[in-house]
N, C-alpha and C positions, 0 to 999 in steps of 0.2 A: 503493499500499499504506499510505502514511503520511498521506495527505490527511485521513482522518477524525480520526486522532490529533492532527494539528496544529491542526485546527479546534476540537476539544474542548479542547485545551490553552489556546488563545487565549481561549475562552469562560470557562475556569476562572479564568485570571489576571485577567480583566476583573471577574469576581464578587468578588474579594478585594482588587483593587487599591486601592480607596478606603476600605477598612476601617481603623479606628483600631487601634493595637496591642491595646487592650482588647478590641475586638470580634473581632479576629483570634485572640485566645487565650481567648475565652469559651466555656465548655461549657454547653449549655442543661440538662444534668443530669450526673450523675457517671458514667453508663455510655455517654455520647455524646461523640464527639471534637470538639474545637474545630477551627475552620478551619485553624488552624496545624498541628494534628495530622493533619488529613486530607491537607494538602500534604506533610507529612513522610512519611506512609504512601505517598503517590504516588511521591515520590522514592525511597524504599527499594525499593518494588516494581519501579520501572523499572530501577534499578541491578541488583537481583537477577535479574530476568528477562533483561536484556541480557548479564550475565555468564554466566548458565546457557546462553543461546543460543550465546554464543562457544565454550564448552566443547563443547557438542553438535555444533556445526559442525566442530570440529577433530577430534573423536574418536567422534562418534555414528555408529551404523550407520544405513543406509538402511532405511526402513520405508514401508509403504503405509498411509496414514492417511486416513480419511474426514473431510471437513470438518465442524466442529460449528457449530451455530447460536449465534454469539457475541452475537446480540442478547439472549440470555437473561441475559447478565451484568448488563444495565441494570435488570432487574426488581428493584426494591427490596423487593417483598413477600416475596421469598425472602431470608431472613437468612443471611449467610455470615460466619464469624469468620475474621479474619486470622490467619495462623500467628504464632507468638510473636515470631519474628525480623523480622516486618514490622509489628508494632505500634509506633506512635510512643510515645516516653517522655512521661510527664506533665511539665508545666512550660510555661514560656513559649517561644515561638518568635519569631524576628525575621523579619518578612515578606521583606525584601530578601535576607537570607541564604538563605531557602528559594527565592525566585525564582532566585537564582543556582545553587543546587544542582540545581533542576529543568531549568535551561537546560543545565547540564553533563551531566545524565543524558540529556536529549533529544538533545544533540549526539552522544553515544555510540551511542544508538539509531539515529539517522539514519545515522551512519557505518557501523554494522553492516549496517543494511538495504540501503544503497547499495553496499557493497562485497562482500557475500556473494553467491556464485553463486545465481541465481534457482532453479536446479534443485535445489541442495542445500537451499534453504529449503522446498522442497515435499516433498523426500524424507527429511529428518531431523526428529525429533520429540522432544518433552519432555513429561513428565507434568504435568498440572494436577490439583490435589487434588480438584476437583469435576467438571471436564469430561473428564477422562481424558487421553489422548494428543492433543496438538495439534501440527501441523507448525509448524516454526519461522516460516513465513509467517504462519500463524494466530496465533502468539504475538505477532508483531509488531502485528498487527491487534487483538489482544486488549487491549493497553495502552490504546488509545483507548476501547474499550468500558468497560474498568475505570474509566478517568478519568471517563467519562460517568456511570457508576453513583455516583461520588463527587461529581461535580457536582451530581447530584440530592440526595445526602446534604447537600451544602453549602447548597442551597436550603432543606432541611428545618431545618437548624441555624439559618440566618438567620431563618426564619420563627418558630421557637421563641423566639429571642432577642428578636424584636419583641413577642411576647405578653407577655414578662416586664416 
């Protein structure tokens, strides 16, 4: 369930590992996030999703949910705006601090996924603003697809920075 997410996370960290602080915080344009902001958004998302799943696991009701095609999340031609509480703040970010935060949020996700009853992950659901109801199992998987989307965004940001 977590293999895809772990592979994407490793790829993401490699992409930013050798960036200078300036590159890490450079925005190609005013309406585009810097690599640091992208990572901050991913940290916020993972924390909020994991926290929400914990609540649903404890008190959510059982539902029959059909699986959604999570691959659609990767499609960057479909613009999606992050909710206000998941938008990164303007300003500079420290790469090592974000790496540490991402490691912490991933440990929480792994702990949740490995300790939650498998049946409950399939039977309990949480609403996604664009995809509708997703089972908790699909929410765990969604995180990897969401990060892949932002890995592609990161490649776009790096490409734009090279052009300048």
